[in-house]
C-alpha positions in Angstrom: 95.6 -102.4 73.0 98.3 -100.1 74.5 95.9 -99.5 77.4 95.7 -103.2 78.2 99.5 -103.6 78.1 99.9 -100.6 80.4 97.3 -102.0 82.8 98.9 -105.4 82.9 102.4 -103.8 83.4 101.1 -101.6 86.2 99.4 -104.4 88.0 102.6 -106.5 87.7 104.7 -103.7 89.2 102.3 -103.3 92.1 102.0 -107.0 92.8 105.8 -107.4 92.6 106.1 -104.8 95.3 103.6 -106.6 97.5 105.3 -109.9 96.8 108.3 -108.9 98.9 106.2 -109.8 102.0 106.3 -113.5 102.6 103.1 -113.8 104.6 102.5 -117.5 104.2 104.0 -120.3 102.2 101.5 -122.2 100.0 103.6 -124.7 98.0 101.5 -127.7 97.2 98.1 -126.1 97.8 95.3 -126.6 95.2 91.9 -125.3 94.4 89.1 -126.3 92.1 86.6 -123.6 91.0 83.7 -122.6 88.9 83.9 -119.6 86.7 81.2 -117.3 85.2 81.9 -114.2 83.1 81.5 -112.2 80.0 83.4 -112.3 76.7 83.6 -108.6 75.7 84.2 -108.6 72.0 81.5 -111.2 71.1 79.2 -110.2 73.9 78.7 -113.7 75.2 78.2 -115.2 78.6 81.1 -117.5 79.7 81.1 -120.5 82.1 83.9 -122.8 83.0 86.0 -124.7 85.5 89.6 -124.5 86.6 92.2 -126.2 88.7 95.1 -124.3 90.4 98.2 -125.8 91.9 100.9 -123.9 93.7 104.3 -125.3 92.4 106.1 -122.7 94.6 105.0 -120.4 97.4 104.4 -117.6 94.9 103.9 -119.4 91.6 101.0 -121.5 90.5 99.8 -123.3 87.4 96.1 -122.6 86.5 94.7 -124.7 83.6 91.1 -124.0 82.8 88.3 -124.7 80.3 85.8 -122.0 79.4 82.7 -122.1 77.2 81.3 -119.0 75.6 77.6 -119.7 75.3 76.2 -119.7 71.8 75.0 -116.4 70.5 74.4 -115.3 66.9 75.3 -118.8 65.7 78.8 -118.7 67.3 80.1 -120.7 70.2 83.6 -120.9 71.6 85.6 -123.3 73.8 88.8 -121.9 75.5 91.4 -124.3 76.8 94.0 -122.4 78.9 97.3 -123.3 80.5 98.3 -120.3 82.6 100.8 -119.4 85.2 100.2 -116.8 88.0 102.7 -115.0 90.2 101.1 -114.6 93.6 101.4 -111.4 95.6 99.9 -111.7 99.1 98.5 -108.4 100.1 97.1 -109.7 103.4 96.6 -113.2 104.8 93.2 -113.3 103.0 93.9 -111.3 99.8 96.1 -112.1 96.8 96.7 -110.3 93.6 98.4 -111.8 90.6 99.3 -111.3 86.9 98.3 -114.0 84.4 100.4 -115.3 81.5 100.1 -118.4 79.4 98.9 -120.2 76.4 95.4 -120.6 75.1 93.7 -122.7 72.4 90.3 -121.5 71.3 87.9 -123.5 69.2 85.3 -121.4 67.4 82.3 -123.0 65.9 79.9 -121.0 63.8 77.2 -121.4 61.2 78.1 -119.2 58.2 74.6 -119.1 56.8 72.0 -119.6 59.5 69.0 -118.6 57.4 69.9 -121.2 54.8 70.2 -123.8 57.5 66.8 -123.1 58.8 65.1 -123.0 55.4 66.7 -126.2 54.0 67.3 -128.0 57.3 71.0 -128.2 56.4 73.6 -128.3 59.2 76.8 -126.6 58.0 79.1 -125.7 60.9 82.6 -124.3 60.4 85.3 -124.6 63.0 88.4 -122.5 63.5 91.1 -123.5 66.0 93.4 -120.7 67.2 96.5 -120.8 69.4 97.2 -117.6 71.3 98.7 -115.9 74.3 96.8 -115.1 77.5 97.7 -112.0 79.5 95.8 -110.4 82.4 95.5 -109.9 86.1 93.3 -111.0 88.9 92.7 -111.0 92.6 91.1 -113.3 95.2 89.9 -113.2 98.8 89.7 -116.1 101.1 86.1 -116.1 102.3 86.4 -119.0 104.7 89.2 -121.5 105.4 88.2 -123.6 102.4 86.4 -121.1 100.0 88.0 -118.4 97.8 86.2 -115.8 95.6 87.9 -113.7 93.1 87.8 -111.9 89.7 90.0 -111.7 86.7 90.5 -109.7 83.5 92.2 -111.7 80.7 92.9 -111.1 77.1 93.5 -113.9 74.6 95.6 -112.8 71.6 95.2 -115.0 68.6 95.0 -114.4 64.9 93.1 -111.4 63.7 89.4 -111.5 64.3 89.6 -114.0 67.1 91.1 -112.0 70.0 88.9 -111.9 73.1 88.9 -109.9 76.3 87.0 -111.5 79.3 85.8 -110.4 82.7 85.6 -113.5 84.9 84.4 -114.2 88.5 85.4 -117.4 90.3 84.4 -119.3 93.4 86.6 -122.2 94.4 87.2 -124.9 97.0 90.7 -124.5 98.5 92.6 -127.6 99.7 
């Protein structure tokens, strides 16, 4: 965990240094994207969508919905409300730290063998509220298309923390 905090702090310091350049104002710009990735702790594939809106030239809001595909009788939905501080490295490349709130909904079957044998559907659900921290980067591929990647960590109650590696392609408008 100390390594993650160090990495996030390091990336923030680097992006804060780059952010002194005001390459292009982007207040009011939006994007809608598709996300694919990997939830590291549970070893699950992740898919999702997000919307990003620049409320200032260097600050944007980034709500997203992610779904960790069912594996070993566990599936998870993540509802995130994040903010990102944009650091333009070049006209086409941006780095950013991520911070925000996340709600994860964990659904699992506590006794899958019993379910199969007796055809009983018992599903337990846990809802966790946590903090999101991470960092990301993106490159403008064309005038309207952006591709990027992120590392994010969702801190919740013990046993439900989740680190994710995510890739995103989005339409920029």
